[in-house]
N, C-alpha and C positions, 0 to 999 in steps of 0.2 A: 790303940787302933793299929791294925796291920794293913799296910798298903803295899803296892808293887809297881815298879816301872819295868816294862818290857821293851828292850831295845830291838826294834824291828824295821829300821829305816833303809837298810841296804838292799841293793838289787840282787846280790849274789851272782857276780859275773861268771864264776866258775861253774854254776849250774847250766850255763849256756841255754838259758830259757828266757822268754819274755815275761813270764809270771814272777811276781814277788817270791823270793825264796821261802818266806815263812808260810806261803799258801800251798806249797807242794804237799800232796797228800801222803799220809802214812796210814795204811789199812782203811779207815773209814772217816778220816778228818784231816784237816791241814795240820802240819807239824806244830804250828802255833797253838792249836787247840789243846794239845797235850800239856803245854806249859800253863795255859789259862786254867785248865781243869785242875792241875796240880796246885796252883796258887790258891784257887778257891777252896780246895780240900784242906789246904794248910791254914786257912783262916783269913785270907786276904779279902777285905771288904771293899777296897777301891783298887782298881787296876787301870793304869794308864799305859797305853801302847804308843810308843814313839815311832811313827811311821814316816816314810819318805817316798821311796820309789813306788809308784802306783798306789798311793795311800788310799784312794777311793775304793780300790778293790779290797784292800785289807779291812777297811771300815765296814764295807758291805758284808763281808764274811763274818764279822764279829760286831753286830750292831748294838749289843748290850754293854760294850766296853767304852771307856773314855779314851780319847785320842789326842795326841799332840803331834805337830809336824816338825821334822828336822830338815831344814833346807837353807843353806847347804849343809852337808854332813861333815862335821869337823871333829870327829872322834867320840868316844864313849862318854866322856865328861860333858861334852857339848850336847849330846843326846839327852842326858839326864837333866840338863838345864831347861830343856823344853817342857818338862812335866810340871809346869808352874801351878797346875791345879792342886797339887799336893803341898805347895810351899807353906801353907798355913796350918797344916795338919800336925798333930803330935803323934807320938807312938813310934812305930817302926816302918821303914820302907825297904823292901827287898828289890834290888836291881839285878836283872837277869837278861841274858841274850835270848832272842826269839828263835834261835836255830838249834836249840838243845832239847829236843822232845823227850829224851830218855830220863830226864830228871824225875825222881819219884816224889809223890806228895809227902811221904814220911821224912825225906831228906830236907825238903823245904820247911817242914814243921820244926825239925830239929834246929835249922838255921835261925828261924824266928825265935825259938826258945833260948838258944845260946846268946842271942843278941840283946836280950833284956838287960838294961842297965849299962850298956856299953855304947860308945860312939859308932863303932864299926866292928862287925864280925864277918869275916869272909870265909868262903868254902875253899878248901885246898884238897889236893890229891897227893899221895905218896907214890912215885913211880920209880921203876928201876933206872930209867933214863929220863932226865928232865927235858931233854931235846930242846925244842924251841919255846918251851913254856917259861913264863916269868917265875923266878925263884922267890919263895917266902923267906925273908930274913927276920930272925928273931933275936931279941937281946938275951942277956944272961938269965933273966927271969921268965923267959918264954913269951914275952910280949912281942907282937909283930911291929917291926920298925920300918919295913919297906918291902915293896915288890920290885925286884930288879929284873928287867927284861933280859932274855938270854943273850942277846948281842952285846949287852952292857955288863955282863957278869965278869968278875975277876975269876982267875983259875979256882980259887977256893969256893966262890959262890956257885960255880958250875957243878960242884960236887954235891950241892944241896938237892935232896930228892923230893922235898916238899914243894909243890908248885901251885900256882894260882889256877883255880878251877873256873874263875870268871863269874862268880855269883857273890853278891855283897848284900849284907843287911845292915842298914844304918839307923841310928836315931834320926828321925825325919828332920828335926830342926838342925842338927849337926850337919846333915847332908847338904841342905840348901845353903847353910852358912859357908860350908867348905867349898861348894861349887863356885862361889863368888871369888875364891882365892886361887882357882886354877889358872894357869897360864900356858900358852902354846909354845913353850920353850923346848922344842924338839925338832928333829929333821923334817917331820911331817907337818909341822905347824898346826897340831891338833891338841885338843883338850882331853887328857886321859883321866878316867875315873880312878885308876890305880894310884895316881899321884896323891889322892886324899889320904892314903895310908901314911905316907911320909909327913904330910901336913899335920894330920891329927897327932902322930907320934911326937912331932916337935912341939906341939902345943900341950903335950901331957895328957891328951885324951886317950881313953882306953881303946886299944885295937887288938883284936884277937882273931884266930883262925881255927876252924874245926875241920878235921880230916874226914872226908867222905869214905864210907865203907867200901863202895864199889865205884872205882874211877870210871867205869863204862857209862855211868849215869851222866857224866859231864861232857860226853862226846858232842862236839859241834858238827854241823853239816855244812859242807862247802861245795860239794859236787854230787852227781848222781851215784857215785860209788859209795860215798858216806851215807847218802840217803837210803840206799839198799841195806847197808849194814844196820842202820837205825831201825828200819822196818823189821829186819830179822830179829833184832834184839828185843823189840817191843812185842813182836809176835810170840817169841819164846816166853817172855815174861808173863803175858796174858795166859798162855796155855798152862804154864806152871801153876799159876794161881788157881785155875779151875781143877787141875789134877790134884792139887793138895786138898781140894774140897770134895774129892770123891768122884771126879769125872774121869772116865777112861778115854784118853786121846791116844789113838794107836800110833800116830806119827806126827808129833807137834810141828816138825819142819814142813809138813804138807797140810797144815791146818791153819786157817786164818779166822780169828775170832775178834770181833770188835770190842772195844774197851767197855761198852755199856751193856753187853749181852749178859743175861742171867741164865745160869744153867743149874739144874737140880742135881740130886745125887743119883748114882748108879746109871748115869747116861753113858752110852757108847758112841764115840765119834770116830768114824773111819777116815782114812787119808783122803786128801783132795776135797775137803769140805770147807766152805766159807759161810760164816754166820755173822751178820752185820746188824747195825742199827740198834733198835730197842727190842731185839728178839728175846724170847723167853722159851727155854727148853725144859719141859716138865720132867719129873723124876722117872727114871727107867726108860726114857725114850732112846731110840736107836736112830742115829743119823748116818746113813750109809754113804759110801764113796760117791763122789761126783755131785753132791748136793750143794745148792747155794740158797741161803735164806736171808731175807732182809725184812726187818720189822715183822717177823713171824712169831706167832705163839703156837708152840707145839705141845700138845697135851701129854699127860703121863702115859708112858708105855707105848706111845705111838712109834711107828716105824716109817721113816722117810727115806726112800730108795732112789738116789740119783735124780732128785727133783729140783725144780726152781720154784721158790715160794716167795712172793712179795706182798707185804701187808695182808697176810692171811692168818686165819686161826684154824688149827687142825685139832679135832676133839680127841679126848682120851681114847687109847686103844685103837686108833685108826691106823690103816696102812695106806701108803700113797706111793705110786710109782711101780715099776721103774720108769724113768724118763717122762715124768708128768710136769705140767705147769699148774701149780696150785692156785686156785682163786676162791675167794670167800663164797661166791655164788655157786 
């Protein structure tokens, strides 16, 4: 069984917002939605969100998920301890932060697959400069023995380029047994999930790390600047997927397409177009500059010129606009 714990209790003070950080929108859904979607696509059958700040708002936004409350907030290990609903499960549990929406489903699937038969497999990145990230320390056989925080690194450890990406896949029973052994013996008096690496290694349990292909996937969001960067990254990723499937997008940087939009072949999309929700664009359609569509079904070879269309169906070969508001009636 594949389970997941999403750590989403923090307020995100650097966002300078009253809203929970994980509910800030990117394109057409809260950032947390991308992580939930990715986990489901990777095969997670149970997802527990550990919430704290304005938990009721997060629960209302994702009513189909299971929730646990972390109060007070005493670190990542303490957050995972709250997901007791999974304590009796077997299989694998992936632990992930709720503020990293760029992670791709294929990467999460690889992490689940790599974790089979191991106590812990974590995701790592190889960077030119490890900066403030925790370093991955391996033994002579390549096994992971510790994650050393940047401030605690020796000069030799600072030269390590493989760093912790902050995503972990555990044998579920090993996870909950290990959480009982965590102690808050640090300056912050908090329980760190990263300490499980050292605990497992000392117990002779298997700990491994797999290197992510694109480190940009693991970027976390702490302020509106990083939120805008994630928005742009996901926007480009979605546009590239459609272009590889035969859609002509004239200027991807000026085109916003929601994650669930379906677009046929030989479609032309001019700049300054937004297509959101469950919209479907038929083969050969032309979506001209200045158009915004939400939950719209556009027929084959139709031409939409600088229109607004909401919950509308446009028949094949129709022409609409310029500057029209489209309604089903």
